[in-house]
C-alpha positions as CSV (number, residue, x, y, z in Angstrom):
1,M,0.0,0.0,0.0
2,N,1.4,3.3,-1.1
3,R,0.6,6.2,1.3
4,V,1.4,9.8,0.6
5,Y,1.8,11.6,3.9
6,V,0.8,15.2,3.9
7,C,1.5,15.7,7.6
8,S,4.2,13.6,9.1
9,C,3.7,15.1,12.6
10,F,0.3,13.4,12.8
11,A,0.6,10.7,10.1
12,V,-2.2,12.3,8.0
13,T,-2.3,11.1,4.4
14,E,-3.5,12.8,1.3
15,K,-6.4,10.3,1.4
16,H,-7.4,11.6,4.8
17,V,-7.3,15.2,3.7
18,K,-9.4,14.4,0.7
19,E,-11.9,12.5,2.9
20,H,-12.2,15.5,5.2
21,A,-12.7,17.8,2.2
22,E,-15.4,15.6,0.9
23,A,-17.1,15.8,4.3
24,G,-17.1,19.5,4.0
25,A,-13.7,20.9,5.1
26,C,-12.9,23.8,2.9
27,T,-9.9,25.4,4.6
28,P,-6.7,24.2,6.2
29,R,-8.1,25.3,9.5
30,Q,-11.1,23.0,9.1
31,I,-8.7,20.2,8.1
32,A,-6.8,20.9,11.3
33,S,-9.9,20.7,13.3
34,A,-10.8,17.4,11.8
35,C,-7.4,15.6,12.1
36,K,-4.7,18.0,13.6
37,A,-2.8,18.2,10.3
38,G,-1.0,21.6,10.2
39,T,-1.2,22.2,13.9
40,D,2.4,21.2,14.9
41,C,5.3,22.3,12.7
42,G,3.0,23.8,10.0
43,S,5.1,22.6,7.0
44,C,2.1,20.8,5.5
45,V,-0.3,23.7,5.4
46,K,0.7,24.7,1.8
47,R,0.2,21.1,0.7
48,I,-3.2,21.0,2.3
49,Q,-4.1,24.2,0.5
50,A,-3.0,22.6,-2.8
51,I,-5.1,19.5,-2.2
52,L,-8.2,21.7,-1.3
53,G,-7.7,23.9,-4.3
54,R,-9.0,27.4,-4.9
55,G,-12.5,26.5,-5.9
56,N,-15.7,27.4,-4.2
57,C,-16.6,25.8,-1.0
58,P,-19.9,24.1,-1.2
59,R,-20.4,24.4,2.5
60,R,-19.6,28.1,2.8
61,E,-23.3,28.9,2.4
62,L,-24.1,26.8,5.4
63,V,-21.4,28.5,7.5
64,D,-22.8,31.9,6.5
65,Q,-26.2,30.7,7.8
66,G,-24.6,29.6,11.2
67,M,-24.9,25.9,10.3
68,P,-21.9,23.5,10.8
69,A,-19.9,22.8,7.7
70,L,-18.3,19.5,8.8
71,A,-20.2,16.2,9.4
72,A,-18.8,15.9,12.9
73,E,-19.9,19.4,13.8
74,A,-23.3,18.8,12.3
75,A,-23.7,15.6,14.3
76,D,-22.8,17.5,17.5
77,A,-25.2,20.3,16.6
78,V,-28.2,18.1,16.2
79,G,-27.3,15.8,19.0
80,V,-26.5,12.7,16.9
81,G,-24.3,10.3,18.8
82,A,-22.5,8.8,15.8
83,V,-21.0,10.8,12.9
84,A,-21.7,7.8,10.7
85,E,-25.3,8.8,10.7
86,V,-24.4,12.1,8.9
87,T,-23.0,11.4,5.4
88,D,-24.0,14.6,3.6
89,I,-25.8,17.9,4.0
90,A,-29.2,16.3,3.3
91,D,-28.7,14.2,6.5
92,V,-27.9,17.4,8.5
93,V,-31.0,19.1,7.3
94,E,-33.2,16.1,7.9
95,L,-31.8,15.6,11.4
96,R,-32.1,19.3,12.2
97,E,-35.8,19.3,11.1
98,A,-36.4,16.3,13.3
99,A,-34.8,17.8,16.4
């Protein structure tokens, strides 16, 4: 198995960063909140930025409305015990309406 480490301080791979980005992380700070990458020596922040790209953040609209952007934050916000129950924004909206 070939792993490309983005953050050697916390053994975070490119795959991890991409998974967090798919879950809604749009910035290096949100990646750091999700997996600590970029919080120690900081040498990986530029690589994280490159992986995230410069495109629009599909979750920015949610943040502007005061809603959580990451699945883990969304699960906490609606009181869901397991993040696995939240796979996309539709789940967040559904759970928020049910709460």
